[in-house]
C-alpha positions, 0 to 999 in steps of 0.5 A: 043259865047257871050251867053255862056260867059254870062251864064258862068258869071251868074253861077260864080256869083251864085256860089260866092253867095252860098259860101258867104251865106254858109260861113256866116251860118258856121261862125254865132255865135251859142255859144258852142252848138255843143261842148256840144251836148252830154251833154245838148240840148236846144229846146227853145230858139234857138241860135240867137233867139229874146226872151222876158220876161218871157222866157220859157226854155226847153231842156234835159241834162245828169243827172250829169248836175243836182244836187238835180234835178236842175241847174242854168241858167243866162242871161247876157246883151250885156255888160256882166252884169248878169241881171237875174237868174233862176233855171231849174228843172228836169221833171223826175228822174235825178239820171241817166247818160241818158238825162233828160228833164228840164224846167225853166221860166226866167223873165228879163227887158231890156230897149233897144233891144240888144244882150245877152247870156243865160248860162246854168250852170252845177250844181257844189256844190263842187265849184271846177273849174275843175267840172264847165261846161256851155252851152252858147246860144247867143240871142237877148233881146227884149226891155221889160221895160217902162218909167213911171212917179212918182210924188214927191214934192218940197215945194219951188214950192208951196209957195205964195207971202209971202213964205207960203207953199200952200200944193197944186198940184203946188208942184208936180214934175215928175221924170222918172223911168224905170220898167218892163212891166207887166200886173199890170203896174199901181200898179207897178208904185204906189208901186215904188212911195211908196218906196220913192227912190230919187236919189241924183240929185233929192234931190239936186233939192229940191224934197222930199217925206215922202214915204216910210211910215212904214206899208203902202203897196198897197194890190190891185187895180181895174179899172172900167169905168175909176175909179181906186180903190186902197186898202191899208194896213196902219197898223201903221196909217201913212196916217192920220195927218195934212191936208197939209201933207195928201193932198200931200201924196194923190196928189202924188198917184193920179198924178202917177195913172192918167198918165195912160190915162185909169185912170180918177178918183182915190179912196182909200179904206178904206175911212179912209185913207189919212184923216186929 
């Protein structure tokens, strides 16, 4: 009798677990996929999938979901802020009421893993709210950003006892920036340095920079055996001038590049650049 009661209790527990699991599956947020199943279907990504940039989006939608063979796709972070936009393109004739395959690639950057929402909007050239429609897909955004260091300059940190500016590396000041992770991370960091964007708090601290320089851009970079060669376009000859000024410009780029452990030496092309 005790064994029968014990077995019965186990069965009841198992039934309860199944009910809980089924209820969780039933109540899991899958967006409005079921409501829109006869209008648009997405093969990738699936609801609650963890996604990373670049995201390849693939599916099919009724021809009237498109306009001129395309429709917009937006990505929102967990706060509801739009962080990326791309355009889906039809893979065949869209002038039909049948399903038409589409593809899109979406690039985004987030600096902490978080929930998000992918929204595939029916193209609505009229702008009228009664013609608006959308498919919402909850997703998990994988962190894609990286913190890099840019080196700017503070002349107050680079003076001798008499107050003369030494024009040395002593005046370099690191500032942190977050950028998307790409295959050209070193180049991206240097390009960001060349934009010379300082926040107000950094300016108050006495941090300065001559960047951006009109006409100066980074054209390319190559890294071989620890030697990073940077090729610049300086159409307005802004990288030449006094030894002090040119030295600081050089030091900023060199220090920014050498934060990456694979960079041991930095060279500029052509050699006429950054000369006093």
